[in-house]
MARLO-55456 format. One line per field, with one value per residue (C-alpha): residue in three letters; x, y, z negated. Coordinates in nm, 2 decimals. Each point is the difference from the previous one (the first is absolute). Layout:
N
type <- (ALA,...)
px <- (X,...)
py <- (Y,...)
pz <- (Z,...)
This chain:
618
type <- (UNK,UNK,UNK,UNK,UNK,UNK,UNK,UNK,UNK,UNK,UNK,UNK,UNK,UNK,UNK,UNK,UNK,UNK,UNK,UNK,UNK,UNK,UNK,UNK,UNK,UNK,UNK,UNK,UNK,UNK,UNK,UNK,UNK,UNK,UNK,UNK,UNK,UNK,UNK,UNK,UNK,UNK,UNK,UNK,UNK,UNK,UNK,UNK,UNK,UNK,UNK,UNK,UNK,UNK,UNK,UNK,UNK,UNK,UNK,UNK,UNK,UNK,UNK,UNK,UNK,UNK,UNK,UNK,UNK,UNK,UNK,UNK,UNK,UNK,UNK,UNK,UNK,UNK,UNK,UNK,UNK,UNK,UNK,UNK,UNK,UNK,UNK,UNK,UNK,UNK,UNK,UNK,UNK,UNK,UNK,UNK,UNK,UNK,UNK,UNK,UNK,UNK,UNK,UNK,UNK,UNK,UNK,UNK,UNK,UNK,UNK,UNK,UNK,UNK,UNK,UNK,UNK,UNK,UNK,UNK,UNK,UNK,UNK,UNK,UNK,UNK,UNK,UNK,UNK,UNK,UNK,UNK,UNK,UNK,UNK,UNK,UNK,UNK,UNK,UNK,UNK,UNK,UNK,UNK,UNK,UNK,UNK,UNK,UNK,UNK,UNK,UNK,UNK,UNK,UNK,UNK,UNK,UNK,UNK,UNK,UNK,UNK,UNK,UNK,UNK,UNK,UNK,UNK,UNK,UNK,UNK,UNK,UNK,UNK,UNK,UNK,UNK,UNK,UNK,UNK,UNK,UNK,UNK,UNK,UNK,UNK,UNK,UNK,UNK,UNK,UNK,UNK,UNK,UNK,UNK,UNK,UNK,UNK,UNK,UNK,UNK,UNK,UNK,UNK,UNK,UNK,UNK,UNK,UNK,UNK,UNK,UNK,UNK,UNK,UNK,UNK,UNK,UNK,UNK,UNK,UNK,UNK,UNK,UNK,UNK,UNK,UNK,UNK,UNK,UNK,UNK,UNK,UNK,UNK,UNK,UNK,UNK,UNK,UNK,UNK,UNK,UNK,UNK,UNK,UNK,UNK,UNK,UNK,UNK,UNK,UNK,UNK,UNK,UNK,UNK,UNK,UNK,UNK,UNK,UNK,UNK,UNK,UNK,UNK,UNK,UNK,UNK,UNK,UNK,UNK,UNK,UNK,UNK,UNK,UNK,UNK,UNK,UNK,UNK,UNK,UNK,UNK,UNK,UNK,UNK,UNK,UNK,UNK,UNK,UNK,UNK,UNK,UNK,UNK,UNK,UNK,UNK,UNK,UNK,UNK,UNK,UNK,UNK,UNK,UNK,UNK,UNK,UNK,UNK,UNK,UNK,UNK,UNK,UNK,UNK,UNK,UNK,UNK,UNK,UNK,UNK,UNK,UNK,UNK,UNK,UNK,UNK,UNK,UNK,UNK,UNK,UNK,UNK,UNK,UNK,UNK,UNK,UNK,UNK,UNK,UNK,UNK,UNK,UNK,UNK,UNK,UNK,UNK,UNK,UNK,UNK,UNK,UNK,UNK,UNK,UNK,UNK,UNK,UNK,UNK,UNK,UNK,UNK,UNK,UNK,UNK,UNK,UNK,UNK,UNK,UNK,UNK,UNK,UNK,UNK,UNK,UNK,UNK,UNK,UNK,UNK,UNK,UNK,UNK,UNK,UNK,UNK,UNK,UNK,UNK,UNK,UNK,UNK,UNK,UNK,UNK,UNK,UNK,UNK,UNK,UNK,UNK,UNK,UNK,UNK,UNK,UNK,UNK,UNK,UNK,UNK,UNK,UNK,UNK,UNK,UNK,UNK,UNK,UNK,UNK,UNK,UNK,UNK,UNK,UNK,UNK,UNK,UNK,UNK,UNK,UNK,UNK,UNK,UNK,UNK,UNK,UNK,UNK,UNK,UNK,UNK,UNK,UNK,UNK,UNK,UNK,UNK,UNK,UNK,UNK,UNK,UNK,UNK,UNK,UNK,UNK,UNK,UNK,UNK,UNK,UNK,UNK,UNK,UNK,UNK,UNK,UNK,UNK,UNK,UNK,UNK,UNK,UNK,UNK,UNK,UNK,UNK,UNK,UNK,UNK,UNK,UNK,UNK,UNK,UNK,UNK,UNK,UNK,UNK,UNK,UNK,UNK,UNK,UNK,UNK,UNK,UNK,UNK,UNK,UNK,UNK,UNK,UNK,UNK,UNK,UNK,UNK,UNK,UNK,UNK,UNK,UNK,UNK,UNK,UNK,UNK,UNK,UNK,UNK,UNK,UNK,UNK,UNK,UNK,UNK,UNK,UNK,UNK,UNK,UNK,UNK,UNK,UNK,UNK,UNK,UNK,UNK,UNK,UNK,UNK,UNK,UNK,UNK,UNK,UNK,UNK,UNK,UNK,UNK,UNK,UNK,UNK,UNK,UNK,UNK,UNK,UNK,UNK,UNK,UNK,UNK,UNK,UNK,UNK,UNK,UNK,UNK,UNK,UNK,UNK,UNK,UNK,UNK,UNK,UNK,UNK,UNK,UNK,UNK,UNK,UNK,UNK,UNK,UNK,UNK,UNK,UNK,UNK,UNK,UNK,UNK,UNK,UNK,UNK,UNK,UNK,UNK,UNK,UNK,UNK,UNK,UNK,UNK,UNK,UNK,UNK,UNK,UNK,UNK,UNK,UNK,UNK,UNK,UNK,UNK,UNK,UNK,UNK)
px <- (11.60,-0.21,-0.14,-0.35,0.10,0.25,-0.28,-0.22,0.26,0.08,-0.34,0.06,-0.32,-0.07,-0.37,-0.02,-0.21,-0.27,-0.08,-0.09,0.27,0.04,-0.37,0.05,-0.24,0.06,0.04,-0.36,0.03,0.20,-0.25,-0.28,0.16,0.23,0.25,0.35,0.04,-0.25,0.21,0.31,0.22,-0.14,0.00,0.37,0.08,-0.23,0.16,0.35,-0.10,-0.16,0.29,0.24,-0.21,-0.05,-0.38,-0.25,-0.28,-0.30,-0.36,0.08,0.29,-0.25,-0.24,0.28,0.14,-0.33,-0.13,0.28,-0.11,0.35,-0.13,0.36,-0.09,0.27,0.27,-0.09,0.01,0.31,0.20,-0.06,0.14,0.27,0.02,-0.13,-0.29,-0.17,-0.26,0.25,-0.01,-0.38,0.00,0.26,-0.22,-0.30,0.20,0.15,-0.34,-0.15,0.28,-0.04,-0.37,0.02,0.26,-0.23,0.20,-0.15,-0.17,0.04,-0.32,0.00,0.02,-0.30,0.05,-0.24,0.17,-0.03,-0.37,-0.03,0.17,-0.22,-0.31,0.12,0.13,-0.18,0.09,0.23,0.18,0.21,0.22,0.29,0.08,0.38,0.00,-0.17,0.22,0.32,-0.08,-0.02,0.32,0.29,0.12,0.34,0.12,0.35,-0.07,-0.32,-0.03,-0.31,-0.29,-0.31,-0.30,-0.25,-0.29,-0.07,-0.30,-0.17,-0.26,-0.24,-0.10,0.12,-0.24,0.16,0.35,-0.11,-0.14,0.30,0.24,-0.21,0.00,0.38,0.07,-0.22,0.21,0.33,0.07,0.25,-0.09,0.14,-0.21,0.07,-0.07,0.14,0.33,0.18,0.23,0.20,0.18,-0.12,-0.26,-0.32,0.07,-0.11,0.00,-0.34,-0.24,0.02,-0.29,-0.02,-0.21,-0.02,-0.38,-0.07,0.01,-0.26,0.07,-0.24,0.05,-0.11,0.09,-0.15,0.23,0.30,0.04,-0.04,-0.07,0.22,-0.03,0.31,0.00,0.03,0.32,0.17,-0.04,-0.37,-0.06,0.20,-0.19,-0.34,0.12,0.12,-0.33,-0.16,0.26,0.20,0.34,0.10,0.35,0.08,0.32,0.07,-0.29,-0.07,0.03,-0.33,-0.05,-0.10,0.29,0.24,-0.09,0.04,0.33,0.19,-0.24,0.00,0.26,0.02,0.13,-0.32,0.09,0.20,-0.33,-0.25,0.21,0.02,-0.14,-0.29,-0.01,-0.15,-0.33,-0.28,-0.11,0.03,-0.18,0.18,-0.07,0.22,0.21,-0.28,-0.26,-0.16,-0.07,0.10,0.05,0.30,-0.23,-0.15,0.11,0.06,0.20,0.37,0.24,0.14,0.12,0.30,0.31,0.23,0.33,-0.08,-0.34,-0.05,-0.27,-0.30,-0.24,-0.30,-0.15,-0.10,-0.34,-0.06,0.18,-0.14,0.25,0.06,-0.09,0.21,-0.08,0.15,0.09,-0.07,0.34,0.22,0.32,0.34,0.36,0.30,0.28,0.35,0.30,0.36,0.03,-0.22,0.09,-0.14,-0.32,-0.05,0.05,-0.27,-0.23,0.03,-0.06,-0.32,-0.14,0.07,-0.17,-0.28,0.07,-0.17,-0.23,0.23,0.38,0.26,0.38,0.04,0.32,0.11,-0.14,-0.35,0.00,0.11,-0.21,-0.31,0.03,0.12,-0.22,0.30,0.30,0.25,-0.14,0.00,0.37,0.07,-0.21,0.17,0.33,-0.12,-0.14,0.32,0.26,-0.16,-0.25,0.22,-0.31,0.06,-0.33,-0.33,-0.23,-0.37,-0.24,-0.37,-0.20,-0.22,0.11,0.11,0.22,0.16,0.06,0.16,0.26,0.09,0.02,0.24,0.23,-0.04,-0.06,-0.21,-0.16,-0.37,-0.29,0.05,0.38,-0.05,-0.24,0.25,0.29,-0.21,-0.14,0.34,0.21,0.16,0.11,0.12,0.25,0.16,-0.05,0.33,-0.14,0.02,0.37,-0.08,-0.23,0.27,0.05,-0.36,0.06,0.09,0.22,-0.28,-0.06,-0.29,-0.07,-0.07,-0.33,-0.12,0.08,-0.32,0.05,0.14,-0.33,-0.04,0.36,-0.04,-0.32,0.17,0.30,-0.17,-0.31,-0.20,-0.27,-0.16,0.13,0.36,-0.02,-0.11,0.20,0.20,-0.30,-0.08,-0.16,-0.31,-0.08,0.13,-0.34,-0.16,0.28,0.00,-0.37,0.06,0.26,-0.23,-0.21,0.09,0.01,0.28,0.25,-0.17,0.22,-0.29,-0.22,0.29,0.09,-0.36,-0.04,0.36,-0.03,0.36,0.15,-0.06,0.27,0.27,0.00,0.02,0.36,0.01,-0.21,0.04,0.05,-0.07,0.18,-0.20,0.08,-0.15,0.25,0.06,0.10,0.35,0.23,0.30,-0.21,-0.18,0.31,0.18,-0.29,-0.03,0.37,-0.03,-0.29,0.21,0.31,-0.19,-0.16,0.32,0.19,-0.24,-0.01,-0.37,-0.15,-0.11,-0.10,-0.14,-0.38,-0.18,-0.04,-0.33,-0.02,-0.24,-0.14,0.10,0.35,0.09,0.02,0.00,-0.05,0.31,0.00,0.31,-0.04,0.18,-0.07,0.03,-0.07,-0.28,0.10,0.37,0.09,0.33,-0.16,-0.26,0.27,0.18,-0.32,-0.07,0.34,-0.02,-0.35,0.13,0.30,-0.22,-0.24,0.28,0.13,-0.34,-0.03,0.34,-0.09,-0.33,0.18,0.26,-0.24,-0.33,-0.16,0.02,-0.28,0.00,-0.33,0.03,-0.12,-0.31,-0.11,-0.36,-0.02,-0.08,-0.32,0.22,0.06,0.31,0.15,0.04,0.26,0.13,0.11,0.09,0.18,-0.30,-0.22,0.24,0.06,-0.23,-0.27,0.09)
py <- (7.81,0.03,0.34,-0.06,-0.10,0.29,0.24,-0.15,0.03,0.36,0.14,0.32,-0.01,0.36,-0.09,0.21,-0.28,0.08,0.35,0.10,0.26,-0.03,-0.01,-0.35,-0.16,-0.22,-0.38,-0.10,-0.29,0.23,0.28,-0.26,-0.22,0.25,-0.24,0.08,-0.35,0.08,0.30,-0.05,0.07,-0.29,-0.23,0.07,-0.11,-0.30,-0.13,0.04,-0.20,-0.28,-0.01,-0.04,-0.25,0.22,-0.05,-0.27,0.06,0.11,0.08,0.37,-0.07,-0.15,0.29,0.26,-0.16,-0.06,0.35,0.16,0.06,0.10,0.34,0.15,0.31,-0.08,0.03,0.37,0.08,-0.20,0.10,0.36,-0.05,-0.28,-0.09,-0.34,-0.19,-0.22,-0.14,-0.28,-0.09,0.01,-0.25,-0.22,0.00,-0.12,-0.27,-0.12,-0.04,-0.16,-0.25,-0.09,-0.05,-0.20,-0.23,-0.07,0.20,0.06,0.33,0.09,0.12,0.26,-0.15,0.02,0.26,0.13,0.34,0.03,-0.08,0.28,0.24,-0.10,0.07,0.36,0.08,-0.26,-0.34,0.13,0.27,-0.21,-0.28,-0.22,-0.13,-0.03,0.15,0.32,0.01,-0.02,0.32,0.18,-0.15,0.21,0.30,0.10,0.16,-0.15,0.02,-0.20,-0.38,-0.17,-0.04,-0.17,0.09,-0.26,0.21,0.28,0.21,0.26,0.20,0.25,0.23,0.15,-0.23,-0.30,0.12,0.04,-0.35,-0.15,0.17,-0.12,-0.36,0.01,0.14,-0.26,-0.27,0.19,-0.01,0.27,0.20,0.25,0.25,0.03,0.29,-0.09,-0.12,0.26,0.12,-0.32,0.03,-0.32,0.17,-0.17,-0.37,-0.22,-0.36,0.04,0.20,0.26,0.24,0.13,0.32,0.00,-0.03,0.32,0.24,0.27,0.36,0.26,0.37,0.29,0.28,0.28,-0.10,-0.07,-0.36,-0.35,-0.31,-0.29,-0.36,-0.20,-0.18,0.31,0.04,0.34,0.00,-0.07,0.27,0.26,-0.10,0.05,0.33,0.14,-0.08,0.23,0.28,-0.09,-0.14,-0.22,-0.04,-0.37,-0.19,-0.32,-0.08,-0.36,0.08,-0.01,0.35,-0.09,-0.25,0.25,0.26,-0.26,-0.12,0.33,0.29,0.04,0.23,0.11,0.29,0.19,-0.04,0.32,0.18,-0.26,-0.14,-0.36,-0.23,0.17,0.28,-0.25,-0.08,0.16,-0.31,-0.37,-0.31,-0.29,-0.35,-0.02,-0.29,-0.11,0.00,0.32,0.28,0.36,0.33,0.22,0.29,-0.19,0.16,-0.35,-0.12,-0.11,0.28,-0.10,0.36,-0.06,-0.20,-0.21,-0.16,-0.29,-0.07,-0.35,-0.14,0.16,0.19,-0.15,-0.05,0.31,-0.08,0.35,0.33,0.34,0.14,0.37,0.12,0.27,0.23,-0.04,0.32,0.05,0.16,-0.26,-0.11,-0.14,0.12,-0.23,0.22,-0.14,0.01,-0.12,-0.08,-0.12,0.31,0.23,-0.21,0.01,0.38,0.05,-0.26,0.16,0.35,-0.11,-0.18,0.29,0.24,-0.24,-0.01,-0.30,-0.28,-0.30,0.02,-0.27,-0.03,-0.29,-0.19,-0.15,-0.35,0.14,0.23,-0.26,-0.29,0.20,0.13,-0.32,-0.29,-0.24,-0.07,0.05,0.34,0.10,-0.07,0.21,0.28,0.01,0.03,0.27,0.22,-0.02,0.01,0.20,0.23,0.02,-0.06,-0.19,0.09,0.14,0.18,-0.06,0.28,-0.02,0.32,0.26,0.27,0.22,-0.26,-0.08,0.37,0.04,-0.27,0.20,0.32,-0.19,-0.03,-0.36,-0.16,-0.31,-0.26,0.06,-0.23,0.04,-0.07,-0.29,-0.16,0.07,-0.16,-0.30,-0.09,0.07,-0.19,-0.24,0.30,0.19,-0.27,0.01,0.37,0.16,0.35,-0.05,0.07,0.35,0.10,0.19,0.22,0.11,0.09,0.35,-0.11,-0.09,-0.37,-0.14,0.34,-0.18,-0.12,0.36,0.08,0.10,-0.26,-0.28,-0.19,0.01,-0.10,-0.30,-0.11,0.02,-0.19,-0.27,-0.06,-0.11,-0.26,-0.29,-0.23,0.11,-0.03,-0.36,-0.12,-0.24,-0.14,-0.37,-0.02,-0.18,0.28,0.30,0.09,0.02,0.22,0.23,0.06,0.03,0.28,0.18,0.09,0.35,-0.10,-0.25,0.29,0.25,0.04,0.13,-0.30,-0.24,0.14,-0.01,-0.37,-0.11,-0.30,0.04,-0.02,-0.38,-0.02,0.06,-0.38,-0.08,-0.12,-0.13,0.01,0.34,0.04,0.36,0.15,0.30,0.26,0.33,0.28,0.38,0.13,0.04,-0.03,-0.13,-0.26,-0.12,-0.03,-0.19,-0.25,-0.04,-0.08,-0.25,-0.18,-0.02,-0.12,-0.28,-0.13,0.02,-0.19,-0.29,0.02,0.11,0.23,0.32,0.35,0.32,-0.01,0.32,0.28,0.18,0.30,-0.01,0.27,0.30,-0.13,-0.05,-0.38,-0.24,-0.37,-0.16,-0.33,-0.19,-0.32,-0.33,-0.28,-0.37,-0.31,-0.15,-0.36,0.03,-0.14,0.18,0.33,-0.05,-0.06,0.31,0.20,-0.11,0.11,0.33,0.07,-0.06,0.22,0.27,-0.02,0.03,0.30,0.17,-0.06,0.15,0.32,0.00,-0.01,0.25,0.26,-0.05,0.09,-0.32,-0.25,-0.34,-0.10,-0.33,0.20,0.13,-0.34,-0.08,0.35,0.19,0.15,0.21,0.37,0.06,0.22,-0.30,-0.15,0.30,0.16,-0.32,0.16,0.22,-0.10,-0.27,0.17,-0.13,0.23,0.17)
pz <- (-8.52,0.32,0.11,-0.12,-0.35,-0.01,0.09,-0.27,-0.27,0.09,-0.08,-0.20,-0.19,0.07,0.05,0.32,0.16,-0.25,0.14,0.35,0.04,0.38,0.08,0.15,-0.25,-0.31,-0.02,-0.02,-0.25,-0.23,0.01,-0.07,-0.26,-0.17,-0.15,0.11,0.14,0.28,0.12,0.21,-0.30,-0.19,0.30,0.05,-0.36,0.03,0.32,-0.14,-0.31,0.21,0.25,-0.29,-0.19,-0.30,-0.02,0.11,0.25,-0.20,0.08,0.02,0.23,0.25,-0.04,0.04,0.31,0.17,-0.07,0.22,0.36,0.12,0.10,-0.01,-0.19,-0.25,0.27,0.06,-0.37,-0.10,0.30,-0.08,-0.34,0.03,0.38,-0.09,0.18,-0.26,0.24,0.06,-0.37,0.01,0.29,-0.17,-0.32,0.20,0.17,-0.32,-0.17,0.31,0.03,-0.37,0.03,0.33,-0.16,-0.29,-0.25,-0.35,-0.07,-0.37,-0.17,-0.28,-0.35,-0.22,-0.27,-0.26,-0.01,0.37,-0.03,-0.25,0.24,0.29,-0.21,-0.04,0.36,0.21,0.13,0.28,-0.19,-0.25,0.09,-0.12,0.35,0.04,0.35,-0.13,-0.30,0.20,0.19,-0.33,-0.14,0.13,0.18,0.15,-0.32,-0.08,-0.38,0.00,0.02,0.15,-0.25,0.14,-0.21,-0.13,0.11,0.26,-0.08,0.21,-0.20,0.17,-0.28,-0.33,-0.18,0.16,-0.08,-0.36,-0.02,0.17,-0.25,-0.29,0.12,0.06,-0.34,-0.16,0.15,-0.05,0.37,0.12,0.31,0.25,0.18,0.37,0.24,0.34,-0.14,0.22,-0.28,0.06,-0.33,-0.16,-0.22,0.12,-0.07,-0.30,-0.08,-0.15,0.22,0.27,0.02,0.36,0.02,0.38,0.01,-0.18,0.29,-0.10,0.11,-0.12,0.08,-0.22,0.23,-0.22,-0.28,0.23,-0.11,0.13,-0.21,0.12,-0.08,-0.09,0.34,0.21,0.19,0.04,0.38,-0.02,-0.26,0.20,0.32,-0.18,-0.16,0.33,0.17,-0.25,0.04,-0.31,-0.09,-0.30,-0.14,0.07,0.06,0.19,0.23,-0.11,-0.38,-0.19,-0.14,-0.35,-0.03,0.15,-0.26,-0.28,0.14,0.08,-0.02,0.38,0.15,0.36,0.20,-0.10,-0.36,0.05,-0.03,-0.12,-0.28,-0.12,-0.27,-0.19,0.26,0.24,-0.18,-0.20,-0.19,0.01,-0.12,-0.17,-0.13,-0.31,-0.11,-0.22,0.28,-0.11,0.25,-0.05,0.19,-0.05,-0.06,-0.30,-0.33,-0.14,0.30,-0.04,0.08,0.34,0.06,-0.22,0.11,-0.20,0.12,-0.24,0.15,0.13,0.22,0.15,-0.22,0.18,0.34,0.19,0.15,0.15,0.04,0.08,0.24,0.08,0.35,0.17,0.29,0.35,0.18,0.37,0.05,-0.16,0.16,-0.08,0.00,0.00,-0.12,0.08,-0.23,0.01,-0.37,-0.29,-0.20,0.27,0.03,-0.38,-0.02,0.27,-0.16,-0.34,0.14,0.19,-0.31,-0.23,0.25,0.05,0.37,0.16,-0.11,0.07,-0.04,0.03,0.06,0.24,0.08,0.33,-0.07,-0.07,0.30,0.25,-0.12,-0.02,0.35,0.18,0.10,0.00,-0.22,0.28,0.09,-0.36,-0.04,0.32,-0.12,-0.34,0.17,0.24,-0.27,-0.20,0.28,0.27,-0.17,-0.32,-0.21,-0.33,-0.17,0.11,-0.24,0.09,-0.09,0.08,-0.05,0.16,0.24,-0.28,-0.15,0.33,0.07,-0.35,0.10,0.30,-0.21,-0.23,0.30,0.08,0.34,0.02,0.22,0.02,0.09,0.37,-0.02,-0.23,0.25,0.28,-0.20,-0.11,0.35,0.16,-0.25,0.25,0.21,-0.30,-0.09,0.34,0.08,0.11,-0.04,-0.37,0.02,0.13,-0.29,-0.18,0.31,-0.04,-0.36,-0.12,-0.28,-0.24,-0.06,0.21,0.15,0.33,-0.15,-0.01,0.36,0.18,0.28,-0.21,-0.03,0.38,0.06,-0.24,0.17,0.34,-0.12,-0.20,0.22,-0.30,0.05,-0.19,0.28,-0.05,-0.38,0.01,0.30,-0.22,-0.19,0.05,0.35,-0.12,-0.24,0.20,0.16,-0.35,-0.14,0.30,-0.05,-0.38,0.05,0.24,-0.30,-0.13,-0.37,0.06,0.06,-0.23,-0.31,-0.21,0.08,-0.05,-0.34,-0.11,0.10,-0.05,0.25,0.12,-0.36,0.01,0.27,-0.27,-0.05,0.37,0.01,-0.35,-0.32,-0.17,-0.37,-0.10,-0.30,-0.13,-0.26,-0.11,-0.07,0.04,0.35,-0.12,0.29,-0.20,-0.19,0.31,0.21,-0.28,-0.05,0.38,0.02,-0.28,0.17,0.31,-0.18,-0.18,0.32,0.20,-0.27,0.06,0.37,0.02,0.26,-0.17,0.08,-0.14,0.01,-0.08,-0.26,-0.06,-0.24,-0.29,-0.23,0.21,0.05,-0.36,0.05,0.29,0.08,0.17,0.18,0.10,0.19,-0.01,0.26,-0.01,0.21,-0.22,0.11,-0.05,-0.35,-0.01,0.08,-0.27,-0.26,0.12,-0.01,-0.36,-0.11,0.19,-0.15,-0.35,0.05,0.15,-0.29,-0.25,0.19,-0.01,-0.37,-0.05,0.18,-0.19,-0.34,0.10,0.15,-0.16,0.33,0.21,-0.01,0.17,0.15,-0.19,-0.31,0.19,0.12,-0.12,-0.14,0.31,-0.14,-0.24,0.03,0.23,-0.26,-0.23,0.23,0.20,-0.32,-0.18,-0.30,-0.08,-0.29,-0.12,-0.33,-0.28,-0.13,-0.34)
């Protein structure tokens, strides 16, 4: 496999090319034409299929290839996430189509179809298609459990009324459908052999500041909503930056580090509008509306299409900062996390493992590996607990007797990472300590010493970045927000790097912050992955409901193009699922996120306390 094809086949489908998260601008054809095939992600899939002879050249193939102006913006975005440069694929796609046309090759026209004609009458001529090139880019994702399923139709409605009419038509013809946000869940949930309804055109954002809410269309991405909210002095509780907010609520209820105080699921919204499975429109606040606040493990399929959500707004304090509190063991980190949550100290709280810490901070895979070793071997840090809060919350952490890296020190460590991994003075840290773990952090001159030793700068941080892109990244890291842990946790742009080396498969459970239970489940996750030779690591834990429960993510990794690894991952995921169900049955307090899927509008209590309310009424 040549390098260009390898790049094309390694697209992670995280949809980061569909948001302007670096301020470098969006792919212009994608922003104008909306179909995923006009974004770099879709072009990668299309080129791979053409190069391998899996689809013919169609009319849309030609339009897609010719619309790309090789601007190179996709290199900045994709390199930030995966260290790949997809512009080579874009160039190869244009060359492939040009060669085909110049040699007199056939261009396949879309087939005539009365159902397609009906769809076009609803959404407009351009916004419904059965072109095979478009369908291919909606047919698969890296999930090892999902097989490719090209849809017969791809439809992009622009209003609730259009969604309703589309559903009515599809029902009349008994055509199955899947509803797609940005497809960034990459768990195989947004494919259908019938139709895919892409909601990416519905991007309305309407603020009602006096009522502390914002009405969001189903095509609005988390990053774009957070950006609009921050410009008005507010914050919203959102998760992965490219995830569409309405779809994200439906899928998982949305959980983030801020869920420690803002909650999850029904806590995130005030009301929502739906198109039901019969095409009818309802609001959750309607007395006659279906009860989406309840949750059932036996529920199957979506209850409808969310066409708008009224999202809660939260204030941003002028004195907010971050504390990264180091710990040598998971038990210690959990004890501290539970205490903070119960005392309501902090807005955002998360236990982070070494993989998260190193990957988030580092612009390259090689540096991330070195940083992970340095934190563990030199700094003796196995886990960091992130707490974001105001000055009183941060003072409370010190009053609890804990030393922590503050905003200034995090910026120093981040911009000085290359020096950190080779700094000989790290061996002397224990000599600065007074017997307490990490007490050197609290020394008055330690921040100055660290700055002098590490010589932090954007130039140093990106010195091993691809030379062609290095000037851009040096300028990028000169922006204060790129090393501000509060901003980074609000916008979550570095979390996409979790799939930089390999595609990440998150395993997520809700359970009590019970040290013994968490450590046992953590060990089982690791044992299962190790037995199949899969890379794996602790992800994060965020407390919920004042520390009575938490959300726990453990991550498995695979090469999405390695058939053997895909088989191993399927086996590992099945074993992990059975393990989770066993703990659920034994404890009555463990809930697998699988049972929350498509029920994210429910009350969190219905899955955090999964045994509650299961008894039949007398």
